[in-house]
C-alpha positions as CSV (number, residue, x, y, z in Angstrom):
1,M,-2.6,-15.1,-52.8
2,G,-0.8,-14.8,-49.5
3,S,-1.1,-17.4,-46.8
4,W,-2.4,-16.7,-43.3
5,H,0.1,-17.3,-40.5
6,P,-1.8,-16.5,-37.3
7,I,0.8,-17.8,-34.8
8,A,3.6,-15.8,-36.5
9,N,1.4,-12.7,-36.7
10,L,0.6,-12.9,-33.0
11,K,4.2,-13.4,-32.1
12,E,5.2,-10.3,-34.1
13,Y,2.3,-8.3,-32.7
14,V,3.3,-9.1,-29.1
15,Y,6.9,-8.2,-29.9
16,E,6.1,-4.9,-31.7
17,H,3.0,-3.7,-29.8
18,P,3.4,-4.1,-26.0
19,P,0.8,-1.5,-25.1
20,G,-1.8,-3.3,-27.2
21,V,-1.0,-6.5,-25.4
22,I,-1.3,-4.9,-22.0
23,F,-4.7,-3.4,-23.0
24,F,-5.9,-6.8,-24.2
25,L,-4.9,-8.4,-20.9
26,C,-6.6,-5.7,-18.9
27,V,-9.9,-6.0,-20.8
28,L,-9.7,-9.8,-20.5
29,T,-9.1,-9.6,-16.7
30,L,-12.0,-7.2,-16.3
31,A,-14.3,-9.4,-18.3
32,L,-13.4,-12.5,-16.2
33,T,-13.8,-10.5,-13.0
34,F,-17.3,-9.3,-14.0
35,L,-18.2,-12.8,-15.1
36,S,-17.1,-14.2,-11.7
37,F,-19.0,-11.6,-9.7
38,G,-22.1,-12.2,-11.8
39,S,-21.9,-15.9,-11.1
40,Y,-21.2,-15.2,-7.4
41,T,-24.4,-13.2,-7.0
42,H,-26.5,-16.3,-8.1
43,T,-25.2,-18.4,-5.2
44,H,-24.5,-15.9,-2.4
45,R,-26.3,-13.2,-0.6
46,L,-24.7,-9.7,-0.5
47,P,-25.2,-6.7,1.8
48,N,-27.0,-3.7,0.4
49,P,-24.5,-1.0,-0.4
50,D,-27.3,1.6,-0.3
51,T,-27.9,0.9,3.4
52,P,-24.6,1.5,5.1
53,Q,-26.1,2.0,8.5
54,D,-27.7,-1.0,10.1
55,W,-27.8,-2.3,13.7
56,N,-24.7,-4.5,13.2
57,H,-22.8,-1.3,12.3
58,F,-24.3,0.6,15.2
59,L,-23.4,-2.2,17.8
60,S,-20.0,-2.7,16.3
61,S,-19.3,1.0,16.7
62,L,-20.5,0.8,20.3
63,A,-18.2,-2.1,21.0
64,H,-15.2,-0.1,19.8
65,L,-15.7,2.3,22.7
66,Q,-14.3,1.9,26.2
67,L,-16.7,2.7,28.9
68,C,-15.1,4.1,32.1
69,A,-17.2,4.7,35.1
70,K,-16.9,8.2,36.6
71,A,-15.6,8.5,40.2
72,N,-18.6,8.9,42.5
73,G,-20.8,8.3,39.5
74,V,-23.2,5.9,41.2
75,G,-26.7,7.0,41.1
76,V,-26.3,9.6,38.5
77,E,-29.4,9.6,36.4
78,M,-29.4,9.6,32.6
79,V,-30.4,12.8,30.9
80,S,-34.1,12.7,30.4
81,S,-35.6,12.7,26.9
82,T,-37.2,16.1,27.6
83,T,-33.8,17.7,27.6
84,F,-33.5,17.0,23.9
85,G,-34.5,20.0,21.8
86,Q,-35.2,22.4,24.7
87,E,-31.8,24.0,24.8
88,E,-29.2,22.3,22.6
89,L,-29.1,19.0,20.7
90,G,-25.7,17.9,19.4
91,G,-24.4,21.5,19.2
92,T,-27.6,22.7,17.4
93,A,-29.6,25.2,19.4
94,Y,-33.4,25.0,19.4
95,N,-35.5,27.9,20.6
96,S,-39.1,27.7,21.9
97,T,-40.6,28.4,18.5
98,Q,-38.9,25.3,16.9
99,S,-40.4,21.9,17.5
100,P,-37.9,19.4,19.1
101,P,-37.1,16.3,17.1
102,S,-39.0,13.1,17.8
103,I,-37.3,10.8,20.4
104,T,-37.4,7.1,20.2
105,H,-36.9,4.8,23.2
106,L,-35.8,1.3,22.6
107,S,-34.8,-1.7,24.8
108,L,-33.0,-4.3,22.7
109,S,-31.4,-7.6,23.6
110,V,-28.0,-7.6,21.9
111,P,-25.0,-10.0,21.9
112,L,-22.7,-7.6,23.7
113,A,-20.4,-9.0,26.3
114,V,-17.7,-7.5,28.5
115,M,-14.3,-8.6,27.1
116,H,-12.2,-6.9,29.8
117,S,-13.0,-5.2,33.0
118,S,-10.8,-3.5,35.6
119,D,-13.4,-4.2,38.2
120,S,-13.7,-7.7,39.7
121,Q,-17.3,-7.4,40.7
122,S,-20.0,-9.4,38.9
123,M,-21.2,-7.7,35.8
124,S,-24.8,-8.8,36.4
125,N,-25.0,-6.2,39.1
126,V,-23.8,-3.3,37.0
127,H,-25.7,-1.0,34.7
128,L,-23.7,1.5,32.7
129,R,-25.2,4.7,31.4
130,A,-23.5,7.1,29.0
131,M,-24.3,10.0,26.8
132,L,-22.7,9.6,23.3
133,L,-22.6,11.5,20.1
134,A,-24.3,9.9,17.0
135,S,-20.9,10.1,15.2
136,Q,-19.4,7.9,17.9
137,L,-21.9,5.2,17.0
138,G,-21.4,5.3,13.3
139,L,-24.6,7.4,12.8
140,T,-25.0,10.7,10.8
141,G,-25.1,14.0,12.6
142,N,-23.9,15.1,16.1
143,E,-27.1,14.5,18.1
144,T,-26.8,13.1,21.6
145,V,-27.7,9.5,22.2
146,N,-28.4,8.1,25.7
147,V,-27.5,4.5,26.1
148,T,-27.8,2.1,29.1
149,L,-26.2,-1.3,29.2
150,M,-27.7,-3.8,31.6
151,F,-25.5,-6.9,31.6
152,S,-26.8,-10.4,32.1
153,S,-25.0,-13.4,33.5
154,Q,-27.3,-15.9,31.9
155,P,-26.3,-16.9,28.3
156,V,-28.9,-16.9,25.6
157,E,-28.3,-19.6,22.9
158,G,-24.7,-19.9,24.0
159,N,-23.9,-16.1,24.0
160,L,-24.1,-13.5,26.7
161,H,-26.7,-10.9,25.9
162,T,-27.0,-7.4,27.2
163,C,-30.2,-5.3,27.4
164,L,-29.4,-2.1,25.6
165,T,-31.7,0.9,26.2
166,I,-31.4,3.7,23.7
167,S,-33.0,7.2,23.7
168,A,-32.2,9.1,20.5
169,P,-33.8,11.2,17.8
170,T,-35.8,9.0,15.6
171,H,-34.3,10.2,12.3
172,I,-30.7,9.1,13.1
173,L,-31.5,5.5,14.1
174,P,-31.1,2.7,11.6
175,L,-34.3,1.8,9.7
176,T,-33.4,-1.8,9.2
177,L,-34.5,-4.9,11.2
178,R,-34.0,-4.4,14.9
179,P,-32.7,-6.9,17.5
180,P,-35.3,-8.5,19.8
181,V,-36.9,-6.5,22.6
182,C,-35.7,-7.0,26.2
183,S,-37.1,-6.0,29.6
184,A,-35.6,-2.7,30.8
185,S,-36.3,-3.3,34.4
186,E,-33.4,-2.4,36.6
187,G,-34.1,-4.7,39.5
188,T,-31.7,-4.4,42.4
189,S,-28.7,-3.2,40.3
190,Y,-27.4,0.3,40.5
191,P,-26.8,2.7,37.6
192,V,-23.3,3.9,37.0
193,K,-22.6,6.9,34.8
194,A,-19.8,6.2,32.3
195,V,-17.6,8.1,30.0
196,A,-16.9,6.6,26.5
197,T,-13.5,6.7,24.9
198,D,-12.0,5.0,22.0
199,T,-10.4,1.6,22.8
200,S,-7.2,2.8,21.0
201,S,-6.8,5.5,23.7
202,L,-3.6,5.0,25.7
203,K,-4.7,7.2,28.6
204,P,-8.3,6.5,29.6
205,P,-9.9,9.1,31.9
206,M,-9.5,8.8,35.7
207,S,-12.3,6.5,36.9
208,E,-13.1,3.7,39.2
209,S,-13.3,1.0,36.5
210,C,-13.3,0.6,32.8
211,Y,-15.1,-1.9,30.5
212,I,-14.2,-3.1,27.0
213,L,-17.1,-4.7,25.1
214,Q,-17.1,-7.4,22.5
215,Y,-19.9,-7.7,19.9
216,T,-20.8,-10.8,18.0
217,P,-22.3,-9.7,14.7
218,D,-25.8,-11.0,13.9
219,S,-26.2,-11.8,10.2
220,T,-30.0,-11.2,10.4
221,L,-29.4,-7.6,11.3
222,T,-27.5,-6.8,8.1
223,A,-29.4,-5.2,5.3
224,M,-29.1,-7.6,2.4
225,L,-30.0,-7.3,-1.3
226,T,-33.2,-8.9,-2.3
227,Q,-33.2,-11.8,-4.8
228,K,-34.6,-9.5,-7.5
229,E,-31.8,-7.0,-6.9
230,L,-29.2,-9.8,-6.9
231,G,-30.6,-11.2,-10.2
232,L,-30.6,-7.7,-11.8
233,A,-27.0,-7.0,-10.7
234,G,-25.8,-10.4,-11.8
235,R,-27.5,-10.1,-15.2
236,H,-25.9,-6.7,-15.8
237,L,-22.4,-8.0,-14.8
238,I,-22.7,-11.0,-17.1
239,Q,-23.9,-8.8,-20.0
240,V,-21.0,-6.4,-19.6
241,S,-18.5,-9.3,-19.3
242,I,-19.8,-10.8,-22.6
243,C,-19.3,-7.4,-24.3
244,L,-15.8,-7.2,-23.0
245,L,-15.1,-10.8,-24.1
246,G,-16.3,-9.8,-27.6
247,V,-13.9,-6.9,-27.6
248,C,-11.1,-9.4,-26.7
249,V,-12.0,-11.7,-29.5
250,L,-12.0,-8.8,-32.0
251,L,-8.5,-7.7,-30.7
252,F,-7.3,-11.2,-31.0
253,L,-8.5,-11.7,-34.6
254,S,-7.1,-8.3,-35.6
255,A,-3.7,-9.2,-34.3
256,S,-3.7,-12.6,-35.9
257,L,-4.7,-11.2,-39.3
258,T,-2.3,-8.2,-39.3
259,H,0.9,-8.5,-41.3
260,T,3.5,-6.3,-39.7
261,H,5.8,-3.9,-41.5
262,T,8.8,-5.9,-40.5
263,R,7.5,-8.9,-42.4
264,R,6.7,-6.9,-45.5
265,D,10.0,-5.1,-45.5
266,H,11.8,-8.4,-44.9
267,N,10.0,-10.1,-47.8
268,G,10.7,-7.1,-50.1
269,L,14.4,-7.3,-49.3
270,D,14.5,-11.0,-50.2
271,H,13.0,-10.3,-53.6
272,Q,15.5,-7.5,-54.3
273,T,18.5,-9.6,-53.3
274,E,17.4,-12.7,-55.3
275,P,18.5,-11.4,-58.8
276,L,21.9,-10.3,-57.4
277,M,22.5,-13.8,-56.1
278,D,21.6,-15.4,-59.4
279,S,23.9,-13.1,-61.4
């Protein structure tokens, strides 16, 4: 009976089968990765990948826009909600026989602050109004969204908050948890109509002043996976990792039990040369 030489067999397998070794390492790495992710889901909360649009995403997209006040734009009123659906909405025409989409009006207190302003006046006396496309705010479609930013000089819980008023078709707004409600009263401030451009734009439009916003993400506004969903995902990941580790064990045993052709040829050559040496 032949003896088992696992170390020698493994060395010869590594030397003669590099693709098999690479495949083994890839499967092992994938198994350990799935196992790590499965363990991670038991101790951490994760965002829901099936809900890409939430209010954090919406407000972050708004903060990436540069709002520039139009020259002589003081006192220009925001387009009323009755305009939506009567003639054109985001490039889609609606005739009198079609029912216009439902419009939602929201006034939300959000952690938006002015990071840079070309105007030296107090931001507590400025209201910015702009008409934006849904795509500019990370939403689906090209419908028009009316936004009004009413800045506050009084910090809330250490952060400057802004009262954001939104008028938009209901079906494009995020369905996740909303920020808290704020008062939309304008007081003594004056409305300024603004034009939105991307902050990466090197040539902003001609205007009296431009404002760059900064948004502090609120973790409570992110759509997260429930504990049941996390448990199910973690269990599936661990089950797959166990199966992959089983494949690795089978590959390892197969390599350690396999006698390569080189060894058999080498042993046969020794037996053939032995009688010649004795003679």
